NUKOL-207710 format. One record per residue: x, y, z of N, C-alpha, C, CB in turn. Coordinates in pm, whole numbers, plus 50000, padded with zeros to 5 digits. Glycine has a CB too. Example, Ala and Ser with C-alpha at 12.3 -4.5 7.8 and 13.67 -1.06 7.14 Angstrom:
<atoms>
513194943150780512304955050780513204967050780511314955350905 512854977550708513674989450714512905000350787514084994050572 
</atoms>
This chain:
<atoms>
124687801615143125087784215171124447779615289126787780715199 124337764915303123857759915422124867746215437122117757115415 125187747515521125807732915602125557726515688126717732415646 124997711515637123997705215743125217693715773122157698415676 125617692915909126817682315958126237670416045128017690416059 127057663416075126537649816157124987643516076126127655316352 125217641815996123687634615944123297619315935123447638415798 122467616715959122707601715897121447604515763122247585116040 122097603415653121637601915499121067593815437122347602015428 119587594115380118967586015291118807589615188118037582515316 119657585115106119517596214977118657594414843120907598114918 117067587114891116277585214815116107571014790116537592214721 117347563014801117587547214761117817542314842118457542514680 119357545514928119737537315021120277551315130120947524614959 120807542315238121787551615332123177549615288121727547815495 123927567015239125257566215228126057570815338125607572315124 127377567215313128127567515387128557583715467129017560515316 128247595515396128857606715392127747610315510129037615015241 128367623715600127047628315678127177644015684126937621415843 127697647315589127537663015570126967665915384129407671515612 125997676115430125567682515305125507698115291124267677615277 126347699815167126357716215147124947721115024128257721015066 124187728915079123627734414973123937753914934122057730115009 123737752114817123797769414760123237769314666125077777014721 122477782214705120897786614646120087775814645120797792214493 119347767814563118487762614563118857749514525117687768614507 120067743014488120427728814528121357723714588120497722614452 121627708514578122767705414640124077707214605122707695614657 124877713114617126197715714599127267704514622126447726214680 127467698514741128377688314792127697681914887129637693114843 127907663014885127427655515010128847650615004126017643715008 129597648315149130267640915203130967637115340130737641815143 131837640615351132197633115510132747648415552133697616415522 132477651315688132837662315734133147674015638133797659515806 132497679415548132847686515474133097701515550131957685015370 133657711315478133547725515524133247733915449134497730315572 132947743615511132897759215436133187774415484131627761015400 132707782315443133127796915491132327798315589132997809015394 133007812615663132327814715798130897821315764133267824915902 130497822815668129287831615684128487818415649129097847015577 128917809315630127787798415575127187791515678128357787115481 125757791315660124587787115776125317773615849122797782215692 125777769115944125817755015999124727749116100127067753916066 124537738116042123417732816115123887717216195122117731015997 123907714116266124547703816363122967696816374125437711016533 122997684716312122217677516276121547666016403122907672616162 123187667616461123197653816601122747640916548121957656516746 123097636116447122837624516378121587620116336123267615916440 120737629016352119217626916311119217623916196118277637516323 118037617616111117747611315987117437621815871116567601716007 118287620715752117827631515679117747622415566118707645215669 116347629615486116157621315362115377633315260115117605515398 115177631215166114627640015057113157642615075114847633614919 112787654215045111407660815093110407646615067110857677214982 109127646715114108427636815083107547643214944107597631815216 107067631314852106497632714756105017628914741107207627814684 104007635614719102887630314747102187628414593102107639514854 102217614214529101937616814414100667616514309102647611714385 099237613314478098187618014423097337627714485097557608914394 097117638414510096807650314572095647653514535097647660314553 095197662714607094077669714561094067682314642092767661614573 094427696114580094267710014653092967716014665095027720114588 092297712014555090727720314543089887715914583090137723114434 089877705514646088657701314732088257705114893088777687414731 087697710714929087857714415094087207708015177087497727015136 086707697715107085687684915206085457673815132084047689315253 084757665715135084137656115063082807654515026084367647315111 082167666915017080997673014960081037674514807080797686115022 081397661114731081747665814588080727667914537082457657814503 079667667314536078097673014460078127688014522076327662714522 078467694514596078237704014646079567717314631077857698414775 080677710114536081577721714552081877727414461082587720114600 081037719714359080737729714220080077745914225079577721314129 079407743714374078607755414403079717765514491077127750514495 080597760614516081557770014595082137780014486082847761214674 082287797414532082817805614461084317799814455082567819414515 085157803214346086327801814324087347806814420086457806114216 087117818014479087897823614534087917817314699087587837514506 086787808314700086487804914838087637790414860084577801114857 087137785414749088497771214685089537776014681088487764114525 090097786714656091527792614625091727792614777091697809114532 091327798714891092177804315013092167785315076091137820915141 091137775615087091277765615118092747757615045089997760915096 092487761814930093747758714860095397761214897093527765014752 095107770514918096107778415006096227771915161095567794815017 095487771715246095587765715365096157750915359094287766215425 095627741815259096007730215238097367724815179095157726915178 097657734415084099367735815073099927734815149099977745015041 099917750915220100917753515346100907743115431100587765715432 099497735115484099807726815555100537713415536098957725915595 100437710615397101047696915351102467703615320100197688215204 102807710415305104927714915307104937715315469105697737115216 104627719115556105027715515692104697700315748104337725615782 104147692115627104457679415742105077671915651103127670415824 106317679915588107487673315480106937672215360108057658515513 106017671315263105637666915187106397680115083104167662815210 107607683315015107787691714958107557693314765108917692915016 106637682714762106057683414585105057671814622107447678614421 103787678814541103027674114556102387673314348102357681714690 101737658414353101147658114175099547658514240101647638914044 099007668914167097537668814164096677659614070097157681614136 095747656614131095267642314026093547648114013095457620914132 093817664313980092367665813924091747678513987091417652413958 091687692813917091167703613960092157715414018090267699214050 093627709514031094447719314043095077725313876095557713214148 095327740613909095647749413791096497758313792094747755413750 096767765313638097787775313644097947786113761097637782013528 096697788513804096767800813928097237794714069095107808313959 097567780614075097517779814186099037776514169096437771314251 099917773314058101127769714043101887786414020101197757713913 100997798313963101707813313968101637815014119100847827113877 100937810614169100617817914361101527812714411099147813714472 102077799214376103727791814442104627797714396104197776514409 104807798214271106217803714218106407814814239106497803314092 105437826114220105627838414284105797843414412104917843614258 105807832214504105997828114661105057838814733107767829414722 103477835414720102227846514758102067837914880100617848914641 102517826314854102437817414991102957805615016101297814515023 103727796315104104537787415127103527776515055105017786315281 103937768614997103437753814972104557746614871101787753914894 104427735114834105147720214777105367725214638104067703914780 106107714514566106287722814418105047718114381107647719014299 104367722314279102967716414222102957714614117101887722714231 102587701114080102477695513938101217695713925103037681913905 100327696213792099177699413829098347689313688099017718013843 097147687213661096547682713504095307692613489095947664113491 095267704013562093817705813525092777698713580093647703913402 091867698813497090617690513533090907675613472089137697813463 090187667713588090227654313549089297650313415089797646513673 089367641213342088697638013238087757627313272089527634913136 086347623513315085687616813273084827615213165085387615913334 083747604913191082807604213030081397610813096082447583312945 080467611513004078967610613130078487600913151077677616913109 078137602313300077647591213403078887586013457076727578613338 080107589613417081097579813501081347587913631082647576113418 082587574713700082937585313786083527599413763083667580213855 083377608013900083707622813851082657631213789084747622513750 081137624513751080557632413688079827634113797080057629613567 079737648013861079297650013994077627652813959080197663514075 076837648013881075587654213877074897639413954075007660113700 073917641014003073217629114078072377626013967072367632214227 072167610313959071557603713884069697608213888072047589213926 068917617214011067927624213967067927636913909067277624614046 069277640413893069367653513881068797655413721070947658713917 067867664413666067057668313499067537683913460064907668613511 068617679613355068997690213285068527691913151070237690513286 067617703413070067047704112953068727705512878065747717812939 069627714912940070697713212892071257699412830071327717512977 071807700812695072787691912612074017691512700073157698112456 074257705912745076167706812801076567692912851076567719212962 077927694212835078817684312863079277690013032080157683712731 079357682213144079587686213239081147692713257079187676513309 080817701613358082187709813349082217712413547081987729013217 083207706113613082667711813733083947714913786081717702713825 084407712513930085407720514006086367712813990085197724114148 086807699513994087857693413964087737679613856088387690614093 086577679713762086367671313685085397677513598086067659813744 085847670513470085127675013314084867663313255086087684013200 083267663413153083347650513099083767651812928081837643213127 083937645612878084497644812752083837632612689086027644012756 083357630112582082467621912518082457617212366081417627712540 083347621812304084077617112195085397619512160083517620012106 086227610612021087297614012033088187626111976087627605112013 087157634011922087447650511900087447662612007086427655211807 086247656912112086157666012192087427658312322084357668712231 087787645612290089427644212393090357650912332090207628312412 090457651412206091797657512187091377677712163092637647712018 090647678612154090387694812219090917697912364088717698312231 090067689412475090157693112547091807687512619088927691812587 092187681312567093757677112644094847685412600094337661412609 094327690812459095477705112412095317715712499095217712812255 093587717112531093447729612606094257730712730092067731512641 094157714812785094657714612920096387718512969094307700312958 096807713012824098417714112806098727730212782099007704112659 097847736412695097937749512621097977758012792096287753512484 097127756512916096907762113043097997752113125095197761713095 099507751013073100147747813150100277730813211099777756813222 099307721713210099197712913249100827702713270098147709513168 100977696513370101927687613376101667675213295102157684913506 100637667613307100177654513279098767658813289100677642313377 097817647313250096827648013231096257633213306096717651513093 094947639513352093957627913434093207624113407093437628613525 092727609313349091777603313282091037590913384092487598113147 090007591913423089117581913490088787571613419087977586713532 089207562113399088737547613320088017538213397089937539113269 087587535413523086607526313558085957534813693087297510113589 084787529513739084297533313836085167534813965083357526113844 084757542114051085227546214200083967546414294085957562014203 084567545114388083927545214504082997560014582085057540814582 083767568914569083077580814616081717591114528084327589314638 081567586914412080817588314343079447573414303081777593514250 078657578514280077407568414269077367566014130075907574014324 077337573214028076957576213897077157560113810078017589913837 078567557413825079197540813789079737532013914080667541913680 079337521513838079737510013954081217508213928078857493913940 082007503513966083687503313988083967498113859084397493014119 083637481313816084107478913726083237485513609084347466213733 082907493513617082337500713479083627506313415081127514413507 083787501413260084807505113208084317521113139085317492913111 085507529413126085197542113044085787546512933085317551713109 085157554612847085827559812716086057544212663087427570912738 085837551412513086207538912425087687541612401085297537312275 088617526712357089487526212338090237537512248089437516112318 089357543412126089907554012064089987569212115089317553611956 089517571112238089217580412281090337582312397087857579812307 090927570612472091997571612547093127568612463091907563712660 093337560512360094187560512249094827582512216092907551012095 093567585612215093837602312161094307606312273092517612912109 093937606212393094377614312529095857609712542093397610012681 096467596812545097657591412539098697598112443097437578512509 098097597312293098827609312193098927620512234098237612412075 098017626512254098517641012272099247645112419097217650512252 099517635012499100347640912644101847634312560099737631112854 101467625212480103127619312467103717631412357103277599212381 102877640012297103687647512168104027661312279102437652011985 103527661512402104047667812506105287669112585103447665612565 105557652412522106807649012612105967643312764107987665712639 104997642812778103947643912932103477627712923102157658012922 102337623813014101927611313043100537612013081102727605313142 099837600113089098487604613161098447592213247096977607413056 097807602913362097617594113502096227586913506097697604213641 095997574813550094317570413527094027564313633093877560513405 093077572913692091917565513817091447552213728090167578013867 091977542813833091637530313796091977518913906092317528013668 090497515513946090577500514042090327489113994089717499414149 090107485213857090147469513851091277464013764088787463813792 091237452413777092017444413701091837446413560091797431513734 091097446613505090867447113327091167461413310089107443013256 090567475413383091107487513429092797487513365090967487913609 093297482613453094897480713461095227472413302095417469213624 094657464913290095327455713127095117466513016094207438213063 093787475013004093497485412941094657498112940092247488612997 095027498813025096317511413084097547506012988096897509913300 097837493213023098747488512959098677489312808098867477313002 097697481412767097297485712616097277495012533096477484912596 096927505412610096627517412527097777527012577095027523812552 098617525812637099987535312695099707546112809100647544812564 098887537812902098637549512980100047544713105096657550413047 100567555813145102107553613258101477551513393103367569913277 100857557813435100727561113596098997559113637101317580113631 099057542413684097957535513742097577538013856098087524113745 096577548013877096087552113981095357540114097095217562013927 095277539014175094557527814319094957516914254092587526714365 094697509614151094747495414111094727486414222095917492414032 093347491414264092897480014390092647466014357091527483914460 092387461714242092127446114197093437441314122090717444414086 094607443414090095377442614016095737425814045096357454114030 095657416113974095927405013998097657401113958094827397713927 098327390913996099467389813977099577386213849099997382714059 098857382213766099367377513647099717390113543098327367413589 098647400213579098687415313539099657425513605097377420813564 099877419713706101187429913767102417427013719101457429113923 102687409913642103887406113582103927413813476104047392513551 102817417913441102897422713230102897438713279100827416913077 102747447313391102997458413417104567457313468101937463613506 105227449513533106527451213558107247454013455107027441713615 107017447113327107377446813199107827460713118106287441013141 106767471413159106517480813063107097491813185104777481612991 106887503213090107407515513155106467521713253107727525513053 105187518813306104057521813349104467513513543102647514213221 103647527313608103767524613768102427522413811104417537113858 102677520313925101317519614010101487526114155100847503214030 100087537114139100307544314262098587541314365100727563714209 099247529214475098327530914564097647539114653098517526114604 096537543214671096307553014795095567548014890095677565414764 096167537914989095387535415116094757545515175096127530415212 095127553915254094807565615282093217568015261095677574115205 092937569915140091607575215110090507561515155091537580214928 090857551515131089677538415162089817535115333090187520715053 090997538515342091167536815503089887548315566093087542315562 089957562615559089507571015593088127569515572090057579815552 087517565915469086067566315404085317554715472086067564315229 086277543715516085547532115571085197533215716086337520015552 085827544515779086017547215912084987558215933087507551115947 084817566615833084137580015887083157583415738085537594815934 082647569815702081737580515591080537585915641081217573315454 079627580515732078927588815760079217606215832078307580815821 080297603815888081047619315881080837626415811082187621115865 081647619015683081937627615554080937628315488082917623615465 079647626215472078267625015413078387615615332077687636315348 079157602815300079157595315181077757590115172080247584115181 077277583015093076337575515076076537559915156076187575614929 075287549215176075527535915220076297529215059073827527915282 075967531014954076647525714865078057528414838076037527514775 078387540814865080047542714873080427534814971080627557214906 080137533815108080357525715182080387513315180079927527615239 079767508315098079627492215067080887490214962077917487214985 081097502314848081947497714758083787498114830081607508114617 083697507214905084797509314970085067497915039084777519915047 084237492715114084597481315194084867470615110083607477515290 084377463014984084967457714895086267457214870084557460914820 086537471714813087707474414773088887476614892087487485414689 088927478714981089447474715126090037461015143088307475315228 089127453215126089297439115176090237433815054087717429915198 090477437914919091117434714827092287442714770090317432714755 092327452114856093677460414759094967456814850093507481514746 095007451114966096287446615020096797433414954096157444715171 095937426014869096367416314737096897422514664095437409714657 096257429814613096877438614480098347446614521095607452314431 098327452214626099737456314641100767445414638099887463514765 100307432814718101227422214742101577415614600100587411514846 100787415214506100957414114406101847420814313100117414214388 101797433714283102337444814250103807442514280101697456114318 103967442014443105337444014500106107427014436105217446714711 105447414014460105657403214437106497404114273104267395614459 105707412714196106057407414075106957424414013104367400413978 107397428014116108437442214061108257450714009109277441913992 106607451614049106497469913947106547475114044105057477113844 107147487913997107397505314046106257507414152107137519013898 106177508514226104927517614335105207526914389104377512114451 104397541814333104787553114381103697554514533104647565314251 103527565714579102837566714697101847580214688103907567014818 100837574014706099487587814714098697591214851098077583414607 098387599014865097137602114990095667596614941096907621015021 095397608314813094197608314825092997615714877094217601614856 093447622814994092547624715094091937642315019093457623815276 091047642315043090177656315039090027665115172088657652714996 090417678315153090327686015293091367690015385089627679215371 091317701115435092307704215526092297698715643092367715815547 091137689915718091137684515823091457670015784089967687415893 090747663515696091557650115695092787648215647090967641215633 093497658515545094697658815491095817657015622094817672715402 095377662315720096487658115884096807644815874095637659216062 095897634015807096287621015827097437617315684094757611015837 097567625315618098547623515477099817617015520098987638915398 100297616815634101587612915642101797597215689102237622615735 100067594915682100227577115770099617570215615098687572415974 099877575515509099767566815414101327560815397099117573715287 102357563415468103527557715474103507544515588104537569515507 102577546315677102267540815733102197526215714101607546215751 100587531815658099747521815569100617507215498099137532215435 101307516415399102087508415331102937499015345102507513015287 103727504515495104477497115557104087478515606104647506515663 102697481215588102197466215637102067455115527100707467315704 102497459415402103177456415303104407456015208102757458515278 104917464715278106387467115218107527466515321106477481515149 108707466515318109777470915394109997485515427110817466715333 109847491915510110207507915554111047514715446111147508915701 112347505315401112987516015321112447515315193114467515215314 111677503415141110917508214999109777512714998110717499014908 109187517815114108147530515131109007538115083107527535615276 109787544515143110567553415164111147558115015111527548415264 111587546614977111867548514804110597552514702112427532914741 109337546614700107977552514645107797564514711106697543614668 107697569414794107437584814863108377598014784108017583915050 109747588714762110767597514731111277597314550111997592714840 112037586114540112907582114416111787579514305113927567614444 111327571214386110347564614241108837572414215109847545214276 108417586514338107537595114281108147603014151107087604414391 109667606914200110277615314136110477608413950111697618014234 110727601013922110447590513821108977591413732110487576713904 108207591113823106807591013767106777605213744105577585113863 107107615613798106957627613784107697633413668107237632813895 108177624613629109637627413515110467639713559109117631613335 110737636513727111897643813780112737640713824111807650213842 113307625813786114207616513834115787623613866114237604613720 116617623413943117407629313990117357646313968118437622513947 116497646413996116317662714033115327667014139115827670713906 114477656114182113697657414290113917646014380112327658914252 113347642014500113127630814558114477620114594112137625314470 115637630614587116577625414607117937634014664116647619314499 118637630614695120287639314780121197635614685121017632714962 121717645614581123027642614530122837655814461123357628014442 124897660214431124977671814325124037674414243125927670614243 123617686814242123097695014140121457693714154123687690313994 120617683414194119527681514230118937696014322119647667914300 117747695114315117007706414393117087705114539115517706914358 117647711514620117717712914782116437711414865118237727014818 115417695714876114537698014936114707684615004113387702514865 114817690815125115377675715235114097678315373117777678515326 113717669115432113447669315562114527663115665112227663115572 114207665415796115127661515928114497653315993115507672116026 114417642216008113597633216117114047631216276113617618616059 113707631916360114507628916511114727614216504113537632916665 113437604316461114037590316467114357585016340113167580816532 114547571816296114937568516204113707563016154116027561916214 113007563016036111727556815986111867544215908111017566415901 113407540715867113727526115844113717516115961115047525315787 113887518516084113547512816193112417514416267114307514516256 111847522716233110337528616310109397539016225110747538016460 108577533016120107997538216037107177548216100107447529615965 106447545216205105947553216263105967567816332105817547816303 107097570016286107437584316299106747591116225108687587916276 106107588516104105147594416020104167597316109104687586515906 103377587616207102257591616316102427600516357102007585316417 103527606516392103917619516478104727629216419104637616216596 104327633916292105057645016222105397657016298104317649316113 104437659516381104497674416427105737677516532103027678216503 105887662116594106757662316682107817662016679106657657016738 107997648916537109277642016522109907648716350108917622216531 109437659916290110227665016186110837675916263109447669316053 111897677616236112497688016329113217699716190113927678816458 113117698616069114167707115980113347706015846115917700215968 113017714215799112557712915664112897722115556111317712815667 113627718815453114177725515398113647725815207115497721515449 113047734715151112797730415020113047743214917111307724315014 113167739014787114267744714714115397754014741113807749614636 116117749714865117247756614920117147764715031117757763714834 115377769515088115057777015178114947768715314113887783815136 115027775415419114817768215538113437772615580115927770815646 112277759615583110937763815598110757762715759109857754515505 111397750115792111137746215943112507741616043110067732815936 112677749616128114017744016159114137744216329115267753716080 113787734316390113477731716530114887726016575112137720916554 115977727016542117097722216564118127726216696117587724616451 117767739716719118427743316826117487742416961118967756816798 
</atoms>
């Protein structure tokens, strides 16, 4: 057992009066005041440091070594796997004890993590994200000539072009253990075949995707920048709206009345605008991201004002650039109170993953995932900008991953 003493505890929703946490096996056994335990318990004095649930990144990419998406399909699978190993290991040591992959993550990664072949966060995955021919995520350039009429099947995305094929592909991803499905329903900024405002798929194709996910007691997360796309998500039953960069207040009010969530991804646009040449992205991509960046702050404010439940995701690619993963919380604090940002990164993200009261919280019988910070992020969110220095303790699934308390 592990007993954490003299703690300031944020339970995923609020600061609580208790100061002690008892962990037995992989779950929280008790949370109280000055708890006692047996002599053989590992007791750790937290010196009134800040304790919170392990962070959750709800828009994550394990299988992309860099931003050269058009070349990644040519990489050997073993090469991709070693990058995923490093990316996930680093992510855990930044205090993210859970991630939700947004395209490319698969059963192989999950098996390796479950068998503890390497250390990494809890891993929720969709298999390959689903797009249409010529849509965002179709990684073929427009000057690519292919005599084969085969549908594109790449490293992190795959093309589907009919209702029947949609049903088959979604069923196949669930057969391979997918925890959710990723669907691309508007254009994006990092690929060039589809403008941002281009709607993807027919309503019938999307409805079939949602129907199949519902049969599995699962859901669809949708890449969606536009306001019109967000309205389609509501109309067709999509539960998790990713990016949501152009959502109006009227649409936000509609979202707030449903069981849908919005997961903004500020780090991605912030990084691309500042590093587009270094990343090898086209001038067209840079112009698109500049436009989106100017409008996304208003969309977040619209959602927050309307009462939409906002998750948190980074949407970064590659080990080097994921070093800025924790900065997502800082960027969000420009538009929300710090405590609301922490809720997005813990309890709200847990709801999105269908893991409410199991992760993203510190309560009895929840999985014992937590981090300890030297400074209180409710007072100073910039603690996440220097996470290596300020992150003192990481516990994931009841196991001490990092301990700098001594």
